[in-house]
C-alpha positions as CSV (number, residue, x, y, z in Angstrom):
1,M,-10.6,-33.8,117.2
2,K,-13.4,-31.4,118.0
3,L,-13.2,-28.2,120.1
4,E,-16.3,-26.5,121.4
5,F,-16.7,-23.3,123.5
6,L,-19.3,-23.7,126.3
7,G,-18.5,-20.5,128.2
8,A,-16.5,-17.2,128.0
9,A,-17.5,-16.9,124.3
10,H,-18.2,-13.2,123.7
11,E,-18.2,-12.6,127.5
12,V,-15.6,-12.4,130.2
13,T,-16.6,-14.9,132.8
14,G,-17.7,-18.6,132.7
15,S,-14.7,-20.1,131.0
16,C,-15.3,-23.6,129.8
17,H,-13.9,-25.3,126.7
18,Y,-14.8,-28.9,125.5
19,L,-12.4,-31.1,123.6
20,E,-13.2,-34.5,122.1
21,F,-10.6,-36.7,120.5
22,A,-10.3,-40.5,119.9
23,D,-12.6,-41.8,122.7
24,K,-11.7,-39.1,125.2
25,H,-13.8,-36.2,126.5
26,V,-12.0,-33.3,128.1
27,L,-12.8,-29.9,129.7
28,V,-10.4,-27.0,130.0
29,D,-11.8,-24.9,132.9
30,C,-15.3,-25.2,134.2
31,G,-16.1,-21.7,135.4
32,M,-19.2,-19.9,136.8
33,E,-20.8,-16.8,135.2
34,Q,-20.3,-13.8,137.4
35,G,-22.6,-10.7,137.5
36,P,-26.1,-10.4,136.0
37,D,-25.5,-11.2,132.3
38,L,-27.2,-12.1,129.1
39,Y,-26.1,-15.6,130.0
40,V,-26.9,-17.3,133.3
41,N,-25.3,-20.3,135.1
42,Q,-26.8,-22.9,133.0
43,E,-26.3,-26.7,132.8
44,I,-23.2,-27.6,130.8
45,P,-24.5,-29.1,127.6
46,V,-22.3,-32.2,127.8
47,N,-22.9,-35.4,129.9
48,A,-20.8,-34.9,133.0
49,S,-20.3,-38.6,133.6
50,T,-18.6,-39.0,130.2
51,I,-15.9,-36.4,131.0
52,D,-12.6,-38.1,131.5
53,Y,-10.4,-35.2,132.5
54,V,-10.6,-31.5,133.4
55,F,-7.6,-29.1,133.2
56,V,-7.9,-25.9,135.3
57,T,-5.8,-22.9,134.3
58,H,-6.3,-21.1,137.7
59,A,-8.5,-21.0,140.8
60,H,-10.7,-18.0,140.1
61,I,-14.4,-19.0,140.3
62,D,-15.1,-17.9,136.7
63,H,-12.6,-20.7,135.7
64,S,-13.3,-23.3,138.5
65,G,-16.6,-22.6,140.1
66,L,-18.8,-25.2,138.3
67,L,-16.6,-28.1,139.1
68,P,-18.8,-29.2,142.1
69,M,-21.9,-29.0,139.8
70,L,-20.0,-31.3,137.4
71,Y,-19.4,-33.7,140.3
72,N,-23.1,-33.4,141.3
73,H,-24.0,-34.5,137.7
74,G,-21.9,-37.6,137.7
75,F,-18.3,-36.6,136.9
76,R,-15.7,-38.9,138.4
77,G,-12.6,-38.3,136.3
78,Q,-9.4,-36.5,137.2
79,I,-8.8,-32.8,137.5
80,F,-5.2,-31.7,136.7
81,T,-3.9,-28.3,137.8
82,T,-0.8,-26.7,139.5
83,T,-0.2,-27.3,143.2
84,A,-1.0,-23.8,144.2
85,T,-4.3,-23.8,142.2
86,H,-5.3,-27.1,143.9
87,Q,-4.7,-25.5,147.3
88,L,-6.7,-22.4,146.4
89,C,-9.5,-24.4,145.0
90,E,-9.6,-26.3,148.3
91,I,-10.8,-23.1,150.0
92,M,-12.6,-21.3,147.1
93,L,-14.9,-24.2,146.0
94,K,-16.0,-24.8,149.6
95,D,-16.6,-21.0,150.0
96,S,-18.6,-21.0,146.8
97,A,-20.7,-23.9,148.0
98,H,-21.4,-22.1,151.2
99,I,-22.5,-19.0,149.2
100,Q,-24.8,-21.2,146.9
101,M,-26.5,-22.7,150.0
102,F,-26.8,-19.4,151.9
103,E,-28.3,-17.6,148.8
104,A,-30.7,-20.4,148.1
105,E,-31.9,-20.4,151.8
106,W,-32.3,-16.6,151.7
107,K,-34.2,-16.7,148.4
108,N,-36.4,-19.5,149.6
109,R,-37.5,-17.6,152.7
110,K,-38.7,-14.8,150.4
111,A,-40.2,-17.3,147.8
112,K,-42.2,-19.1,150.5
113,R,-43.8,-15.8,151.6
114,A,-44.6,-15.0,148.0
115,G,-45.9,-18.5,147.2
116,K,-43.1,-19.0,144.6
117,P,-41.4,-22.4,143.9
118,E,-38.3,-23.4,145.9
119,V,-34.8,-22.4,144.6
120,V,-32.3,-25.3,144.5
121,P,-28.6,-24.3,144.9
122,L,-26.3,-25.3,141.9
123,Y,-24.4,-27.5,144.4
124,D,-23.8,-27.9,148.1
125,M,-20.8,-28.6,150.4
126,N,-20.9,-32.4,149.7
127,D,-20.4,-31.7,146.0
128,A,-17.5,-29.4,146.7
129,M,-15.8,-31.9,149.1
130,G,-16.5,-34.7,146.6
131,V,-14.9,-33.0,143.6
132,L,-11.8,-32.0,145.6
133,G,-11.0,-35.7,145.9
134,H,-10.4,-35.8,142.2
135,F,-7.7,-33.2,141.9
136,V,-4.2,-34.1,140.7
137,S,-1.4,-31.5,141.6
138,C,1.2,-30.8,138.9
139,D,4.5,-28.9,138.9
140,Y,5.1,-26.1,136.5
141,H,7.1,-27.3,133.4
142,S,6.7,-31.0,133.9
143,V,5.3,-32.8,130.8
144,I,2.5,-35.1,132.1
145,N,1.5,-38.2,130.1
146,V,-2.2,-38.1,131.0
147,C,-3.3,-41.0,128.8
148,E,-2.5,-42.5,125.4
149,G,-2.7,-39.6,122.9
150,L,-2.6,-36.8,125.5
151,K,0.4,-34.9,127.1
152,V,0.1,-31.6,128.9
153,R,2.4,-29.1,130.5
154,F,1.6,-26.1,132.8
155,V,3.6,-22.9,132.5
156,D,3.2,-19.7,134.6
157,A,0.6,-17.2,133.2
158,G,1.5,-14.5,135.8
159,H,-2.1,-13.8,136.6
160,L,-2.6,-15.3,140.0
161,L,-0.7,-17.6,142.4
162,G,-0.6,-20.9,140.6
163,S,-2.1,-19.6,137.3
164,S,-1.1,-21.3,134.1
165,S,-1.2,-21.5,130.4
166,I,-1.7,-25.1,129.3
167,E,0.2,-26.8,126.4
168,M,-1.7,-29.8,125.2
169,W,-0.3,-32.3,122.7
170,I,-3.0,-34.5,121.1
171,S,-2.3,-37.6,119.0
172,E,-5.0,-39.2,117.0
173,N,-5.3,-41.9,114.3
174,T,-6.8,-40.2,111.3
175,G,-7.0,-43.4,109.2
176,E,-3.9,-42.3,107.3
177,G,-1.6,-42.8,110.4
178,V,-1.2,-41.1,113.7
179,E,-1.1,-37.3,113.6
180,E,-0.2,-34.9,116.5
181,R,-1.6,-31.4,117.0
182,K,-0.6,-29.0,119.7
183,I,-3.2,-26.7,121.3
184,V,-2.3,-23.9,123.8
185,F,-4.9,-22.5,126.2
186,S,-3.6,-19.2,127.4
187,G,-5.7,-19.0,130.6
188,D,-5.7,-15.5,131.9
189,I,-2.5,-13.7,131.1
190,G,-1.0,-11.4,133.6
191,P,0.4,-7.9,132.8
192,G,3.9,-8.6,134.3
193,N,5.5,-6.6,137.0
194,R,2.9,-7.5,139.6
195,P,3.8,-7.8,143.3
196,L,4.5,-11.2,144.7
197,I,4.0,-13.4,141.5
198,K,6.2,-14.0,138.5
199,D,5.7,-12.5,135.0
200,P,3.9,-14.6,132.4
201,E,6.0,-17.0,130.5
202,Y,6.0,-16.9,126.7
203,L,5.4,-20.1,124.6
204,T,7.1,-20.7,121.3
205,S,5.0,-23.2,119.4
206,A,1.3,-24.2,118.8
207,D,-0.9,-25.3,116.0
208,Y,-3.9,-23.7,117.6
209,V,-4.2,-21.1,120.3
210,V,-7.2,-20.4,122.5
211,M,-6.6,-17.0,124.2
212,E,-8.2,-14.5,126.5
213,S,-9.0,-10.9,125.4
214,T,-10.3,-9.2,128.6
215,Y,-8.5,-6.0,127.7
216,G,-8.1,-6.8,124.0
217,D,-9.3,-3.3,122.9
218,R,-7.4,-1.0,125.2
219,T,-4.1,-0.3,126.9
220,H,-3.6,0.2,130.6
221,E,-2.4,3.6,131.7
222,T,1.3,3.7,132.7
223,P,1.1,2.2,136.1
224,P,1.8,4.6,138.9
225,D,3.6,3.5,142.1
226,Y,0.6,1.9,143.7
227,A,1.9,2.3,147.2
228,V,2.1,6.1,146.6
229,E,-1.3,6.2,144.9
230,L,-2.9,4.2,147.7
231,A,-1.3,6.4,150.4
232,R,-2.8,9.4,148.6
233,V,-6.3,7.8,148.8
234,I,-5.9,6.8,152.5
235,R,-4.6,10.3,153.4
236,D,-7.5,12.0,151.6
237,T,-10.1,9.7,153.3
238,F,-8.6,9.9,156.8
239,T,-8.3,13.7,156.6
240,R,-12.1,13.8,156.1
241,G,-12.5,11.4,159.0
242,G,-13.9,8.5,157.0
243,N,-13.2,4.8,156.3
244,L,-11.5,3.6,153.2
245,V,-13.5,0.5,151.9
246,I,-11.7,-1.6,149.3
247,P,-13.8,-4.3,147.6
248,A,-11.1,-6.8,146.7
249,F,-11.1,-10.4,145.4
250,S,-10.1,-12.6,148.3
251,V,-7.5,-14.4,146.2
252,G,-4.8,-12.3,144.5
253,R,-5.9,-8.7,144.8
254,T,-6.3,-8.7,148.6
255,Q,-2.7,-10.0,149.0
256,E,-1.4,-7.3,146.5
257,M,-3.1,-4.6,148.6
258,L,-1.5,-6.0,151.8
259,Y,1.9,-5.9,150.0
260,F,1.3,-2.2,149.1
261,I,0.1,-1.3,152.5
262,R,3.2,-2.9,154.1
263,R,5.3,-0.7,151.9
264,I,3.3,2.4,152.9
265,K,4.0,1.5,156.6
266,T,7.7,0.6,156.2
267,E,8.6,3.5,153.9
268,N,6.6,5.9,156.1
269,L,4.5,7.2,153.2
270,L,1.8,8.4,155.7
271,P,3.7,10.0,158.6
272,E,0.6,12.0,159.6
273,F,-1.4,8.8,160.3
274,P,1.1,6.5,162.1
275,G,-0.2,3.1,163.2
276,F,-3.4,3.2,161.1
277,E,-5.4,0.0,161.2
278,V,-6.3,-2.3,158.3
279,Y,-9.0,-4.9,158.6
280,V,-9.1,-7.9,156.3
281,D,-12.8,-8.9,156.7
282,S,-13.0,-12.1,154.6
283,P,-12.3,-15.6,156.0
284,L,-11.6,-16.7,152.4
285,A,-8.9,-14.0,152.0
286,I,-7.3,-15.0,155.3
287,E,-7.1,-18.7,154.2
288,A,-5.8,-17.6,150.7
289,T,-3.1,-15.6,152.3
290,N,-2.0,-18.7,154.1
291,V,-1.8,-20.5,150.8
292,F,0.4,-17.7,149.4
293,N,2.7,-18.2,152.4
294,K,2.9,-21.9,151.6
295,N,4.0,-21.3,148.0
296,V,6.8,-18.9,148.5
297,K,9.5,-20.8,146.7
298,G,7.6,-22.0,143.6
299,C,5.6,-19.0,142.8
300,F,7.0,-15.7,144.4
301,D,9.0,-13.3,142.2
302,E,12.5,-12.0,142.9
303,D,11.4,-8.9,144.9
304,A,9.1,-11.0,147.2
305,M,11.8,-13.6,147.6
306,A,14.4,-11.0,148.6
307,L,12.1,-9.9,151.5
308,V,11.5,-13.5,152.5
309,N,15.3,-14.2,152.5
310,Q,15.7,-11.2,154.9
311,G,13.1,-12.8,157.2
312,I,10.4,-10.3,156.2
313,N,6.9,-11.6,155.5
314,P,5.7,-9.3,152.5
315,L,2.1,-9.6,153.6
316,L,2.3,-8.7,157.4
317,F,2.6,-5.4,159.2
318,Q,1.7,-3.5,162.4
319,G,-1.9,-2.6,162.6
320,L,-3.2,-5.5,160.4
321,K,-6.3,-7.1,161.9
322,T,-8.3,-10.1,160.6
323,T,-11.9,-10.9,161.3
324,I,-13.3,-14.4,161.0
325,T,-16.7,-14.4,162.8
326,S,-19.8,-12.4,161.8
327,D,-19.7,-10.6,165.2
328,E,-16.1,-9.5,164.6
329,S,-17.2,-8.3,161.2
330,R,-20.1,-6.2,162.6
331,Q,-17.8,-4.6,165.2
332,I,-15.7,-3.0,162.5
333,N,-18.5,-0.5,161.7
334,F,-19.2,0.3,165.4
335,D,-15.6,1.6,165.8
336,T,-15.6,5.3,164.7
337,K,-11.8,5.5,164.2
338,P,-10.9,5.9,160.5
339,K,-9.6,2.7,159.1
340,V,-9.0,0.7,155.9
341,I,-11.4,-2.2,155.3
342,L,-10.5,-4.9,152.7
343,S,-13.5,-7.2,152.0
344,A,-14.9,-9.4,149.4
345,S,-16.4,-10.0,146.9
346,G,-14.4,-7.8,144.5
347,M,-17.4,-7.0,142.3
348,C,-19.7,-6.4,145.4
349,E,-22.1,-9.1,144.3
350,A,-22.0,-11.2,147.5
351,G,-20.2,-11.5,150.8
352,R,-19.4,-9.1,153.7
353,I,-18.4,-6.2,151.4
354,R,-22.2,-5.5,151.0
355,H,-22.5,-4.9,154.7
356,H,-19.6,-2.4,154.6
357,L,-21.1,-0.6,151.7
358,K,-24.4,-0.3,153.5
359,H,-22.6,1.3,156.5
360,N,-20.2,3.6,154.5
361,L,-21.7,4.5,151.1
362,W,-24.1,7.1,152.6
363,R,-21.2,8.9,154.5
364,P,-19.6,11.7,152.5
365,E,-16.4,11.4,154.6
366,C,-15.8,7.8,153.4
367,T,-14.2,6.5,150.2
368,I,-15.0,3.3,148.2
369,C,-11.9,2.4,146.2
370,F,-12.1,-0.1,143.3
371,V,-8.9,-2.0,142.4
372,G,-10.1,-4.7,140.0
373,Y,-12.2,-5.5,137.0
374,Q,-16.0,-4.9,137.4
375,A,-18.2,-7.0,135.1
376,V,-21.2,-5.4,133.3
377,G,-24.3,-5.4,135.5
378,T,-22.5,-5.9,138.8
379,L,-23.0,-3.5,141.8
380,G,-19.3,-2.5,141.5
381,R,-19.7,-1.5,137.9
382,K,-22.9,0.6,138.8
383,L,-21.0,2.5,141.5
384,I,-18.0,3.2,139.1
385,E,-20.5,4.4,136.5
386,G,-22.0,7.0,138.9
387,A,-25.1,5.4,140.5
388,Q,-26.7,7.9,142.8
389,S,-28.4,5.3,144.9
390,V,-28.2,1.5,145.2
391,K,-30.3,-1.2,146.9
392,L,-28.7,-3.3,149.6
393,F,-30.6,-5.8,151.8
394,G,-33.9,-4.4,150.5
395,E,-32.9,-0.8,151.5
396,N,-32.1,2.1,149.2
397,I,-28.7,3.6,150.1
398,T,-27.7,7.0,148.8
399,V,-24.2,7.2,147.4
400,N,-22.5,10.1,149.2
401,A,-19.1,8.5,149.6
402,K,-16.2,9.3,147.2
403,I,-15.8,6.6,144.5
404,E,-12.2,6.1,143.5
405,V,-10.7,3.7,140.9
406,L,-7.0,2.8,141.0
407,R,-6.4,2.6,137.3
408,G,-4.0,0.1,135.9
409,I,-4.2,-2.3,138.8
410,S,-5.2,-5.3,136.8
411,G,-4.4,-9.0,136.9
412,H,-4.8,-9.1,133.1
413,A,-2.4,-8.0,130.3
414,D,-3.7,-5.2,128.2
415,M,-4.0,-5.2,124.4
416,N,-0.2,-4.7,123.9
417,G,0.6,-7.3,126.5
418,L,-1.7,-9.9,124.8
419,L,-0.1,-9.2,121.4
420,D,3.4,-9.5,122.9
421,W,2.4,-12.9,124.4
422,L,1.2,-14.0,120.9
423,A,4.4,-12.7,119.3
424,G,6.4,-15.2,121.4
425,F,5.3,-18.0,119.0
426,E,8.2,-18.6,116.6
427,K,5.9,-19.9,113.9
428,V,2.4,-18.3,113.4
429,P,-0.3,-20.7,114.6
430,D,-2.7,-22.2,112.1
431,R,-5.6,-20.5,114.0
432,V,-6.2,-18.3,117.1
433,M,-9.5,-18.6,118.9
434,V,-10.3,-15.5,120.9
435,V,-12.4,-16.0,124.1
436,H,-12.9,-14.3,127.5
437,G,-13.7,-10.8,126.4
438,E,-16.8,-8.6,126.3
439,D,-18.8,-9.0,123.1
440,T,-17.3,-6.4,120.8
441,V,-13.8,-6.7,122.4
442,T,-13.4,-10.3,121.1
443,D,-14.2,-9.2,117.5
444,H,-11.8,-6.3,117.8
445,F,-9.0,-8.4,119.1
446,A,-9.5,-11.2,116.6
447,A,-9.3,-8.6,113.8
448,L,-6.1,-7.2,115.3
449,V,-4.5,-10.7,115.5
450,E,-5.3,-11.3,111.8
451,E,-3.9,-7.9,110.8
452,Q,-0.7,-8.2,112.8
453,F,0.1,-11.9,112.4
454,G,-1.7,-12.8,109.2
455,C,-3.3,-15.8,110.9
456,P,-7.0,-16.6,110.9
457,A,-8.6,-15.6,114.2
């Protein structure tokens, strides 16, 4: 058996792990790099047509975004994942293909004028549609006999709707008889106590563990009541007469924000601004919200289910407006009434959020509020780190708006949460392999694992 790390090694995005055993070739995740990085979206250094199976921990693009490229390069195997992840990939991979094609077209217009060579997108819509035909939906907790020598089971990782840790039992003839080894891939582990989705499940046995370390060197602040915190930011912004712009990932974070805003409205936390309007300006987020509504029974936590059982949709409220077309999106900034604008992408690297930043960043009465991880080098990270001016659509925009960060809103467990997850194993694994963390974070967390559990990491 051979395990290789093709992505998310000493970096947070681009998860891709390659496993070879007997005559089988397997990938766990096939994710895209996000944000300007030391590493770029390169070819995967394995022959795509030889890959038999891919297992996807969850739908975020840094775990699934290169699947259409894999198909483009000849992959025709099966892709196993949970039902909700399959449904989210249906919309996210098509959206990613649209972005690839749009960006290439835009770059090529500039390249042509400058006499530069043509840019080719990583993949197109045909590749996205093609790879979606190879998905196999799985239920949580079912042991799936994939082929001779390989069984897998998905358990809830509590990070995103449908997210999972994957248990993998591999049997191989070593010449001295058949031996079985169990590898657990953590996927991205949630912090617990998130709205809508369940807490991460703990696993009890593994020979080898491949685990994430996004926040492996720090602890989250004690989370405040986010509805109260968000109400404070809205009040502060509306009092100044500005818009509150929230860059939010279309899948997961946008739905959490809708959950908190529904609470602000129903608990009357902003009596001075009754009936305020909230725009979700992301076609992908709107489709993703529909997927959330389809997976109520299998994925929602007890609090969300209690609302559903009372006939209350936890993601709907008075004053919620959704925009699909570009014209509808543009109209938002022509309306002078203070409002909340939720738009993607969450790190401000692409999508409609960039238009909203262009229209609101220069206005001192407005607020830009970050509610998720911002990778090094992204526009979101630059704004958090105090950039005075940023370039958008070839124009320098002065940053006069107030920049807020809602601390502790994270889809990832912190250092203590990761150690707690690892402590769930009844016997110390033979080895822990630390991935999906910024360069020094992976080293720090690996040293911590060795110190606390006495296991090579």
